[in-house]
C-alpha positions as CSV (number, residue, x, y, z in Angstrom):
1,X,115.8,-130.7,-12.1
2,X,112.4,-131.8,-13.3
3,X,111.1,-131.4,-9.7
4,X,112.4,-127.9,-9.5
5,X,110.9,-127.0,-12.9
6,X,107.5,-128.4,-11.9
7,X,107.7,-126.5,-8.6
8,X,108.6,-123.3,-10.5
9,X,105.8,-123.8,-13.0
10,X,103.3,-124.6,-10.3
11,X,104.3,-121.6,-8.3
12,X,103.8,-119.5,-11.5
13,X,100.3,-121.0,-11.9
14,X,99.4,-120.2,-8.3
15,X,100.7,-116.6,-8.7
16,X,98.9,-116.2,-12.0
17,X,95.7,-117.6,-10.6
18,X,95.9,-115.4,-7.5
19,X,96.6,-112.4,-9.7
20,X,93.6,-113.2,-12.0
21,X,91.3,-113.8,-9.0
22,X,92.4,-110.5,-7.4
23,X,91.9,-108.6,-10.7
24,X,88.5,-110.3,-11.2
25,X,87.4,-109.5,-7.7
26,X,88.4,-105.9,-8.2
27,X,86.6,-105.6,-11.6
28,X,83.6,-107.3,-10.2
29,X,83.4,-105.2,-7.0
30,X,80.6,-102.8,-6.8
31,X,81.4,-99.1,-6.3
32,X,79.9,-97.0,-3.6
33,X,77.5,-94.5,-5.2
34,X,76.7,-91.0,-4.1
35,X,74.2,-88.8,-6.0
36,X,74.1,-85.1,-5.2
37,X,70.9,-83.7,-6.6
38,X,70.3,-79.9,-6.3
39,X,66.9,-78.3,-6.3
40,X,66.2,-75.5,-8.8
41,X,69.9,-75.1,-9.7
42,X,70.1,-74.1,-13.3
43,X,72.7,-74.8,-16.1
44,X,74.5,-71.5,-15.5
45,X,74.4,-71.4,-11.7
46,X,77.9,-72.8,-11.1
47,X,81.3,-71.2,-11.6
48,X,82.4,-74.3,-13.6
49,X,79.5,-73.5,-16.0
50,X,80.7,-70.0,-16.5
51,X,79.1,-67.9,-13.7
52,X,81.5,-65.0,-12.8
53,X,79.6,-64.4,-9.5
54,X,78.6,-67.7,-7.9
55,X,81.4,-69.7,-6.2
56,X,81.1,-73.5,-6.1
57,X,84.6,-75.0,-5.8
58,X,83.6,-78.5,-4.6
59,X,81.1,-79.0,-7.4
60,X,83.7,-77.7,-9.7
61,X,86.1,-80.3,-8.4
62,X,83.7,-83.1,-9.4
63,X,83.5,-81.7,-12.9
64,X,87.2,-81.2,-13.1
65,X,88.1,-84.6,-11.9
66,X,85.5,-86.4,-14.0
67,X,83.3,-85.8,-17.0
68,X,81.0,-82.8,-17.7
69,X,78.0,-83.3,-19.9
70,X,77.1,-80.1,-21.9
71,X,73.8,-81.4,-23.2
72,X,72.3,-82.9,-20.0
73,X,68.6,-82.6,-19.2
74,X,66.1,-83.1,-16.4
75,X,63.0,-85.0,-17.3
76,X,60.8,-82.0,-16.5
77,X,60.9,-78.3,-15.9
78,X,59.9,-78.6,-12.2
79,X,60.7,-80.7,-9.2
80,X,58.5,-83.8,-8.5
81,X,58.3,-85.3,-12.1
82,X,62.1,-85.0,-12.5
83,X,62.7,-86.8,-9.2
84,X,60.2,-89.6,-10.1
85,X,62.0,-90.1,-13.4
86,X,65.4,-90.2,-11.8
87,X,64.3,-92.8,-9.2
88,X,62.5,-95.0,-11.8
89,X,64.3,-94.5,-15.1
90,X,60.9,-93.8,-16.7
91,X,59.5,-90.9,-18.7
92,X,56.7,-89.0,-17.0
93,X,53.7,-90.7,-18.8
94,X,54.8,-94.0,-17.3
95,X,54.7,-92.8,-13.7
96,X,52.1,-90.1,-14.3
97,X,53.7,-87.5,-12.1
98,X,53.6,-84.6,-14.5
99,X,54.0,-81.6,-12.3
100,X,53.9,-80.4,-8.7
101,X,50.6,-80.7,-6.9
102,X,47.6,-79.3,-8.8
103,X,47.9,-79.5,-12.6
104,X,45.5,-76.6,-13.0
105,X,47.8,-73.8,-11.7
106,X,47.0,-70.2,-12.4
107,X,43.6,-68.6,-13.0
108,X,40.9,-70.8,-14.5
109,X,39.8,-68.0,-16.8
110,X,43.2,-68.1,-18.6
111,X,43.3,-71.9,-19.1
112,X,41.8,-73.0,-22.4
113,X,42.0,-76.7,-21.7
114,X,41.3,-79.1,-18.8
115,X,44.5,-80.6,-17.6
116,X,45.3,-84.3,-17.3
117,X,45.0,-85.5,-13.6
118,X,48.4,-85.6,-11.9
119,X,49.7,-88.3,-9.5
120,X,51.3,-86.9,-6.4
121,X,52.7,-90.1,-4.8
122,X,55.1,-92.4,-6.6
123,X,53.6,-95.8,-7.3
124,X,55.2,-98.3,-4.9
125,X,54.8,-101.0,-7.6
126,X,57.5,-99.3,-9.7
127,X,61.0,-100.4,-9.1
128,X,63.2,-97.6,-7.8
129,X,66.9,-97.2,-7.9
130,X,67.4,-97.6,-4.1
131,X,65.1,-100.7,-4.1
132,X,67.2,-102.3,-6.8
133,X,70.5,-101.5,-5.2
134,X,69.3,-102.6,-1.7
135,X,67.3,-105.7,-2.5
136,X,69.2,-107.1,-5.5
137,X,72.8,-105.9,-5.0
138,X,73.1,-105.7,-1.2
139,X,73.7,-102.0,-0.9
140,X,73.1,-100.1,2.3
141,X,71.1,-97.1,1.3
142,X,70.7,-93.6,2.7
143,X,68.5,-90.7,1.7
144,X,69.0,-87.1,2.9
145,X,67.1,-84.0,1.9
146,X,64.1,-83.4,-0.4
147,X,62.2,-86.5,-1.5
148,X,58.9,-84.9,-2.7
149,X,57.4,-88.2,-3.8
150,X,55.6,-89.5,-0.7
151,X,55.3,-89.0,3.0
152,X,58.4,-91.2,3.8
153,X,61.3,-92.0,1.5
154,X,62.0,-95.1,3.6
155,X,59.1,-96.9,1.8
156,X,61.1,-97.0,-1.4
157,X,64.3,-98.9,-0.5
158,X,66.2,-96.6,1.9
159,X,67.6,-97.9,5.1
160,X,67.6,-94.4,6.6
161,X,65.8,-91.2,5.7
162,X,67.1,-87.8,6.9
163,X,64.4,-85.3,6.1
164,X,62.7,-86.7,3.1
165,X,58.9,-86.4,2.9
166,X,56.1,-85.0,0.7
167,X,57.0,-81.3,0.9
168,X,58.6,-79.6,-2.1
169,X,60.4,-77.0,0.0
170,X,61.5,-76.6,3.6
171,X,59.5,-74.6,6.0
172,X,62.8,-73.1,7.2
173,X,66.4,-73.5,6.3
174,X,67.3,-72.8,10.0
175,X,66.4,-75.0,12.9
176,X,63.7,-75.5,14.1
177,X,62.9,-77.1,10.7
178,X,59.4,-78.4,11.4
179,X,60.2,-81.4,9.3
180,X,58.4,-84.7,10.3
181,X,61.4,-86.8,9.1
182,X,64.2,-84.6,10.6
183,X,64.8,-83.9,14.3
184,X,65.5,-80.2,15.1
185,X,69.0,-79.2,15.8
186,X,70.3,-76.3,17.8
187,X,68.6,-73.0,17.1
188,X,70.2,-71.4,14.0
189,X,71.6,-74.6,12.6
190,X,71.6,-74.4,8.8
191,X,69.9,-77.2,6.8
192,X,72.6,-78.0,4.2
193,X,75.2,-78.3,7.0
194,X,72.9,-80.4,9.1
195,X,72.2,-82.9,6.3
196,X,75.9,-83.1,5.4
197,X,76.6,-84.0,9.0
198,X,74.0,-86.7,9.0
199,X,75.2,-88.2,5.7
200,X,78.9,-88.0,6.8
201,X,78.1,-89.6,10.1
202,X,76.1,-92.4,8.4
203,X,78.9,-93.1,5.9
204,X,81.5,-93.2,8.7
205,X,79.5,-95.9,10.5
206,X,79.3,-98.2,7.5
207,X,81.3,-101.4,7.1
208,X,83.5,-100.5,4.2
209,X,83.6,-104.2,3.0
210,X,80.2,-103.8,1.3
211,X,79.0,-101.0,-0.9
212,X,76.6,-98.2,0.0
213,X,74.3,-95.8,-1.9
214,X,73.7,-92.2,-0.8
215,X,71.0,-90.1,-2.5
216,X,71.5,-86.5,-1.3
217,X,68.8,-84.4,-3.0
218,X,69.3,-81.0,-1.4
219,X,66.4,-78.7,-0.6
220,X,68.8,-76.0,-1.7
221,X,68.4,-73.8,-3.6
222,X,64.6,-73.9,-3.6
223,X,62.7,-71.1,-1.9
224,X,62.5,-69.7,0.7
225,X,65.8,-67.9,0.0
226,X,67.3,-68.1,3.5
227,X,71.1,-68.0,3.6
228,X,73.7,-67.8,6.3
229,X,74.3,-64.1,7.2
230,X,78.1,-64.5,7.0
231,X,77.9,-65.8,3.4
232,X,75.3,-63.2,2.4
233,X,77.6,-60.5,3.7
234,X,80.5,-61.9,1.7
235,X,78.6,-61.8,-1.6
236,X,76.9,-58.5,-1.0
237,X,80.4,-56.9,-1.2
238,X,81.4,-58.8,-4.3
239,X,81.4,-57.2,-7.7
240,X,78.2,-58.1,-9.7
241,X,78.5,-60.6,-12.5
242,X,77.4,-60.3,-16.1
243,X,74.1,-62.1,-15.4
244,X,74.2,-62.9,-11.7
245,X,74.1,-60.5,-8.7
246,X,71.8,-61.9,-6.0
247,X,73.9,-62.1,-2.9
248,X,71.6,-64.3,-0.8
249,X,71.1,-66.8,-3.6
250,X,74.8,-66.9,-4.1
251,X,75.2,-67.6,-0.4
252,X,72.7,-70.5,-0.6
253,X,74.7,-72.0,-3.4
254,X,77.9,-71.6,-1.4
255,X,76.3,-73.4,1.6
256,X,75.2,-76.2,-0.6
257,X,78.6,-76.5,-2.1
258,X,80.2,-76.5,1.3
259,X,78.0,-79.4,2.3
260,X,79.1,-81.3,-0.8
261,X,82.7,-80.6,0.2
262,X,82.1,-82.1,3.7
263,X,80.8,-85.3,2.3
264,X,83.7,-85.5,-0.2
265,X,86.1,-84.9,2.7
266,X,84.5,-87.7,4.7
267,X,85.0,-90.1,1.8
268,X,88.6,-89.0,1.4
269,X,89.4,-89.3,5.1
270,X,88.0,-92.8,5.0
271,X,90.2,-93.6,2.0
272,X,87.2,-94.5,-0.2
273,X,86.7,-91.4,-2.3
274,X,88.3,-93.0,-5.4
275,X,86.2,-96.1,-5.0
276,X,83.0,-94.1,-5.1
277,X,81.0,-93.1,-8.1
278,X,80.0,-89.5,-7.6
279,X,77.2,-87.9,-9.6
280,X,76.0,-84.3,-9.5
281,X,73.0,-82.9,-11.2
282,X,69.8,-80.8,-10.7
283,X,66.1,-81.4,-11.1
284,X,65.3,-78.4,-13.4
285,X,66.4,-74.9,-14.4
286,X,67.1,-72.0,-12.1
287,X,64.5,-70.0,-10.2
288,X,63.6,-67.1,-12.5
289,X,63.0,-64.3,-10.0
290,X,66.5,-64.5,-8.6
291,X,68.9,-66.0,-11.2
292,X,69.5,-66.1,-14.9
293,X,70.2,-68.9,-17.3
294,X,71.5,-66.7,-20.1
295,X,72.5,-67.5,-22.8
296,X,69.7,-70.1,-22.4
297,X,66.1,-69.0,-22.8
298,X,63.7,-69.4,-19.9
299,X,64.0,-70.8,-16.4
300,X,62.3,-73.2,-14.0
301,X,58.8,-74.2,-15.1
302,X,59.5,-73.5,-18.8
303,X,60.4,-76.1,-21.5
304,X,62.8,-73.8,-23.2
305,X,66.4,-74.8,-22.5
306,X,66.7,-72.6,-19.4
307,X,64.0,-74.7,-17.7
308,X,65.2,-78.2,-18.5
309,X,68.9,-78.2,-19.4
310,X,70.9,-78.9,-16.2
311,X,74.5,-79.6,-15.1
312,X,75.6,-83.2,-15.0
313,X,79.0,-84.2,-13.7
314,X,80.3,-87.7,-12.9
315,X,83.5,-88.5,-11.1
316,X,84.9,-92.1,-11.0
317,X,88.7,-92.4,-11.0
318,X,90.0,-95.3,-13.0
319,X,86.9,-95.4,-15.1
320,X,86.5,-91.7,-16.2
321,X,89.4,-89.6,-17.4
322,X,89.7,-86.2,-15.6
323,X,88.6,-83.1,-17.5
324,X,86.4,-85.2,-19.9
325,X,83.6,-83.6,-21.8
326,X,80.7,-85.2,-23.6
327,X,78.4,-83.3,-25.9
328,X,75.9,-86.2,-26.3
329,X,72.4,-85.4,-25.2
330,X,71.5,-87.3,-22.0
331,X,68.6,-87.1,-19.5
332,X,67.9,-87.8,-15.9
333,X,66.2,-91.2,-16.5
334,X,69.5,-92.4,-18.0
335,X,71.1,-92.6,-14.6
336,X,69.1,-95.6,-13.4
337,X,69.9,-97.5,-16.6
338,X,73.6,-96.5,-16.1
339,X,73.7,-97.8,-12.6
340,X,72.0,-101.0,-13.7
341,X,74.8,-101.4,-16.3
342,X,77.6,-100.7,-13.8
343,X,76.3,-103.1,-11.2
344,X,75.3,-105.9,-13.6
345,X,71.5,-105.5,-13.3
346,X,68.9,-106.3,-15.9
347,X,67.0,-103.5,-17.7
348,X,63.2,-103.4,-17.0
349,X,61.1,-104.0,-20.1
350,X,59.8,-100.4,-20.2
351,X,62.9,-98.7,-19.0
352,X,63.2,-95.4,-20.9
353,X,66.7,-94.4,-20.2
354,X,69.9,-95.8,-21.7
355,X,73.2,-96.6,-20.1
356,X,75.6,-93.7,-20.5
357,X,78.5,-95.8,-19.3
358,X,80.1,-95.7,-22.8
359,X,80.2,-91.9,-22.6
360,X,81.8,-92.1,-19.2
361,X,84.6,-94.0,-20.9
362,X,85.0,-91.6,-23.7
363,X,82.8,-93.2,-26.3
364,X,80.0,-91.8,-28.4
365,X,76.4,-92.7,-27.4
366,X,74.0,-94.0,-30.0
367,X,71.8,-91.4,-31.7
368,X,68.3,-91.2,-30.2
369,X,65.6,-88.7,-29.4
370,X,64.7,-87.3,-26.0
371,X,61.1,-86.5,-25.0
372,X,59.1,-84.4,-22.6
373,X,55.3,-84.4,-21.9
374,X,53.6,-81.7,-19.8
375,X,49.7,-81.9,-19.9
376,X,49.3,-79.2,-17.2
377,X,49.6,-75.5,-16.4
378,X,52.3,-73.6,-14.4
379,X,51.5,-70.0,-13.5
380,X,54.0,-67.3,-14.1
381,X,56.0,-65.9,-11.1
382,X,55.8,-62.2,-10.3
383,X,58.9,-60.3,-11.4
384,X,60.3,-63.4,-13.1
385,X,63.5,-62.5,-15.0
386,X,62.5,-65.0,-17.6
387,X,59.0,-63.5,-18.1
388,X,59.8,-62.3,-21.6
389,X,60.7,-65.8,-22.6
390,X,57.2,-67.3,-22.2
391,X,55.4,-68.5,-25.3
392,X,53.0,-65.5,-25.9
393,X,51.4,-66.4,-22.5
394,X,51.8,-63.7,-20.0
395,X,50.0,-65.7,-17.3
396,X,52.0,-69.0,-17.5
397,X,55.5,-70.3,-17.5
398,X,54.1,-73.4,-19.3
399,X,50.9,-74.4,-20.9
400,X,50.2,-78.0,-21.9
401,X,52.9,-79.1,-24.4
402,X,55.1,-81.8,-25.7
403,X,58.8,-81.6,-26.7
404,X,61.3,-83.7,-28.7
405,X,65.0,-83.2,-29.1
406,X,66.5,-85.1,-32.0
407,X,70.2,-84.4,-32.7
408,X,70.6,-80.7,-32.8
409,X,66.9,-80.1,-33.4
410,X,64.2,-79.3,-30.9
411,X,60.5,-79.2,-31.6
412,X,57.9,-77.8,-29.1
413,X,54.1,-78.6,-29.6
414,X,51.7,-76.4,-27.7
415,X,48.4,-78.3,-27.2
416,X,46.2,-75.2,-26.7
417,X,46.8,-73.7,-30.1
418,X,48.5,-76.5,-32.0
419,X,51.5,-74.2,-32.6
420,X,54.8,-75.8,-33.4
421,X,58.2,-74.2,-32.8
422,X,61.5,-75.5,-34.2
423,X,65.0,-74.7,-33.1
424,X,68.5,-75.8,-34.1
425,X,70.3,-75.8,-30.8
426,X,73.8,-76.2,-32.2
427,X,73.3,-72.9,-34.1
428,X,71.0,-71.2,-31.7
429,X,71.4,-72.3,-28.1
430,X,69.2,-69.4,-26.9
431,X,66.2,-70.5,-29.0
432,X,65.9,-67.0,-30.6
433,X,65.0,-68.1,-34.1
434,X,61.9,-70.2,-34.7
435,X,62.6,-72.2,-37.9
436,X,59.2,-73.9,-38.2
437,X,58.1,-71.8,-41.2
438,X,61.4,-72.1,-43.0
439,X,61.8,-75.9,-42.6
440,X,58.4,-77.6,-42.7
441,X,59.9,-80.9,-43.6
442,X,61.9,-81.1,-40.4
443,X,58.8,-80.0,-38.4
444,X,56.8,-82.8,-39.9
445,X,59.6,-85.4,-39.3
446,X,59.9,-84.5,-35.6
447,X,56.2,-84.1,-35.0
448,X,55.6,-87.6,-36.3
449,X,58.3,-88.9,-34.0
450,X,56.8,-87.1,-31.1
451,X,53.3,-88.4,-31.8
452,X,54.6,-92.0,-32.2
453,X,56.4,-91.7,-28.8
454,X,53.2,-90.4,-27.2
455,X,51.3,-93.4,-28.6
456,X,54.1,-95.8,-27.3
457,X,54.0,-94.4,-23.8
458,X,50.2,-93.8,-23.7
459,X,50.9,-90.2,-22.9
460,X,47.5,-88.4,-22.5
461,X,46.9,-85.2,-24.4
462,X,44.4,-82.7,-23.0
463,X,41.6,-82.0,-25.5
464,X,38.6,-81.0,-23.3
465,X,37.9,-77.3,-23.3
466,X,37.7,-75.5,-20.0
467,X,34.2,-73.9,-19.7
468,X,35.6,-71.2,-17.5
469,X,38.1,-70.0,-20.1
470,X,37.6,-66.4,-21.2
471,X,38.8,-65.9,-24.7
472,X,40.8,-62.8,-25.2
473,X,40.1,-62.7,-29.0
């Protein structure tokens, strides 16, 4: 009897140990990670965000089956600096990529200050997300699309690079692409579909016993606006929306969405979709000449909400409840910190982001401020729908400035004039009422925080006058 009881108890221990080991292995296993990163896709440019004209069912699925952040931001109002911050988890003063190309954009006679020099290539001494995942966690890594930070994305931790080089936009969305990192396909092949094929093929070839990381930063929907004719025809016959009506732009969005759907379908077919952390976001606001971010003010290139507030959706079954919503302010540089947290990595000493893993699980994030620094100039587009939203500057989308968001409050400091604008975003999401005169105490509080942050990050402020400036006074 004793023998039988010992055997039974021993068997129970074995079963318990096996169950514990299995559970531990599952909890310790690293998820596959796929980041879809759109180019120039604004906060309102998706049907899930409220557009009644654009159609994005596959992106909507990610939001519906995961969490949607309503106060998510890019680290800049244009492409390259946002991408550098996403890859490094750093604010712009730490990697010194502040803008795209020349920081002295627009006519010199209209620029009061001399801009701060701008880096155009990401420093290889900075740790990047793919380098960390590849070198420290054993991930296989794939990049497909717009890199915009150097001549070859493969130098930053990617095993393969489909189309990623220095250019900020494609020479053509149809093959031949004239892309040094992407072989041409059949004449007429469309770029989003081609990149989706490359990514899906790469994923299908991987050994599913170890994790992979896919960074899929689309060239879409950056100019040139070159859409598939069949999709353009479809939207040209569709009733116009309240704010959106550009058929070719809508067709470009639909093609990008279809490419996302293809990758999701590949993951689903392989039986690994629910083991994969899916992230969707964008690098800045929508392109002003063709789309609107209303009710937000401004568009790409402006540091009003329409230029920096972006969609952010995260899908991860078992970790994130479907149809979740977070109103906590988050920013692109948080994603590297979050991936470090999820994969058990250590934060870098100067990492600027925080892990938003608690928010993914339905918890509140700690209160903090978010910051932007732009010591450069961006010229105004011709016929920009957001033209009237510029800060009394008919020549520029942005002049040199700094921004802080703290709780519901947002302060903008314009370096040319020293002007300060204050908005309560909870009460005035469209930034229509400047409260700086009526609440000087809040202005002083936020300005001190902004100046302290600039000191901490060694953010350079332009002060030298431009001798070619022609005063209009």
